[in-house]
C-alpha positions in Angstrom: -11.5 -23.5 5.7 -11.7 -22.8 2.0 -10.5 -19.6 0.4 -14.0 -18.1 0.3 -14.4 -18.4 4.0 -10.8 -17.1 4.6 -11.6 -14.2 2.3 -14.8 -13.4 4.3 -13.1 -13.7 7.7 -10.0 -11.6 6.6 -11.8 -9.0 4.6 -9.5 -9.6 1.6 -10.5 -10.8 -1.9 -9.6 -14.3 -2.9 -7.3 -12.9 -5.6 -5.2 -11.0 -3.1 -5.0 -14.1 -0.9 -3.8 -16.2 -3.8 -1.2 -13.4 -4.6 0.1 -13.5 -1.0 0.4 -17.2 -1.3 2.2 -16.9 -4.7 4.8 -14.5 -3.3 5.3 -16.6 -0.1 3.6 -14.4 2.5 1.2 -17.2 3.2 1.5 -21.0 3.0 -1.8 -22.7 3.7 -2.0 -26.4 3.9 -3.6 -28.4 1.1 -6.5 -30.7 1.8 -6.5 -34.3 0.3 -8.5 -33.0 -2.7 -5.7 -30.4 -3.4 -7.7 -27.4 -2.4 -6.2 -24.8 -0.1 -7.1 -25.3 3.5 -6.8 -22.1 5.6 -6.4 -22.2 9.3 -7.3 -19.6 11.9 -3.6 -18.6 12.0 -3.7 -18.0 8.3 -6.7 -15.7 8.6 -4.9 -13.9 11.4 -1.8 -13.4 9.1 -4.1 -12.2 6.4 -5.6 -9.6 8.7 -2.1 -8.6 9.8 -1.2 -8.1 6.1 -4.4 -6.2 5.5 -3.7 -3.8 8.3 0.0 -3.4 7.4 -0.9 -2.7 3.8 -3.5 -0.2 4.8 -0.8 1.7 6.7 1.2 1.9 3.5 3.8 -0.8 4.1 5.1 -2.4 1.0 5.0 -6.1 0.4 8.6 -6.5 1.4 8.1 -4.4 4.5 5.1 -6.7 5.3 7.4 -9.7 4.8 9.8 -8.2 7.4 7.0 -7.4 9.8 5.6 -10.9 9.5 9.0 -12.3 10.2 9.4 -10.2 13.2 5.9 -11.0 14.3 6.7 -14.7 14.2 10.0 -14.2 16.1 9.3 -14.4 19.8 12.9 -13.2 20.5 12.6 -10.1 18.3 13.7 -6.7 19.5 11.0 -4.1 19.4 13.7 -1.7 18.1 13.7 -3.6 14.8 9.9 -3.2 14.5 10.2 0.5 15.4 12.9 1.1 12.8 10.6 -0.2 10.1 7.7 2.0 11.3 10.0 5.1 11.6 11.3 4.5 8.1 7.7 4.4 6.8 7.0 7.6 8.7 9.9 9.4 7.1 8.8 8.1 3.7 5.3 9.5 4.3 6.7 12.8 5.4 8.7 13.0 2.2 5.6 12.2 0.1 3.5 14.8 2.0 6.1 17.5 1.1 6.1 16.4 -2.5 2.3 16.4 -2.6 2.1 19.9 -1.1 4.5 21.1 -3.8 2.3 19.5 -6.5 -0.8 21.0 -4.9 0.8 24.5 -4.8 2.0 24.2 -8.5 -1.4 23.1 -9.7 -3.2 25.7 -7.6 -0.9 28.4 -9.2 -1.7 27.2 -12.7 -5.5 27.0 -11.9 -5.5 30.4 -10.4 -3.9 31.9 -13.5 -6.4 30.3 -15.9 -9.4 32.4 -16.8 -11.5 29.3 -17.4 -13.5 31.1 -20.1 -14.2 30.3 -23.8 -10.8 31.5 -25.1 -8.2 28.9 -26.0 -5.4 30.5 -24.0 -4.8 28.3 -21.0 -1.9 28.6 -18.5 -2.5 25.0 -17.3 -2.0 23.6 -20.8 1.0 25.9 -21.3 2.5 24.8 -18.0 2.0 21.1 -18.7 3.5 21.6 -22.2 6.6 23.2 -20.6 5.8 26.7 -22.1 4.8 28.3 -18.8 6.3 28.5 -15.4 5.9 24.7 -14.7 8.7 22.4 -16.0 
């Protein structure tokens, strides 16, 4: 199938599919005319990549997961280790985001939001207030 059909079946834009090919995550065959010829297995890999990326896995993590997916003698512990590392990363990011939310909430709460030029948000961003 051509890239348009593969894009339609996988839910990914052709540009992303070409990118995955360029970085070696996908290796479609080439037809006699030189065009990419995607198989059902390629579409399945593309869907796998789409789901993996939607869960926040990096390209390199996707590469590892695809390798494990193709290894019929893999140990599920290897897959679980990748998933648990991603969970720990997400937990760290949630703590960081909560801190950012609290800091911004503090600044917004201390801003009068009126027609005067005094603004604790600007002061904090400039390093003159409590935020640095």
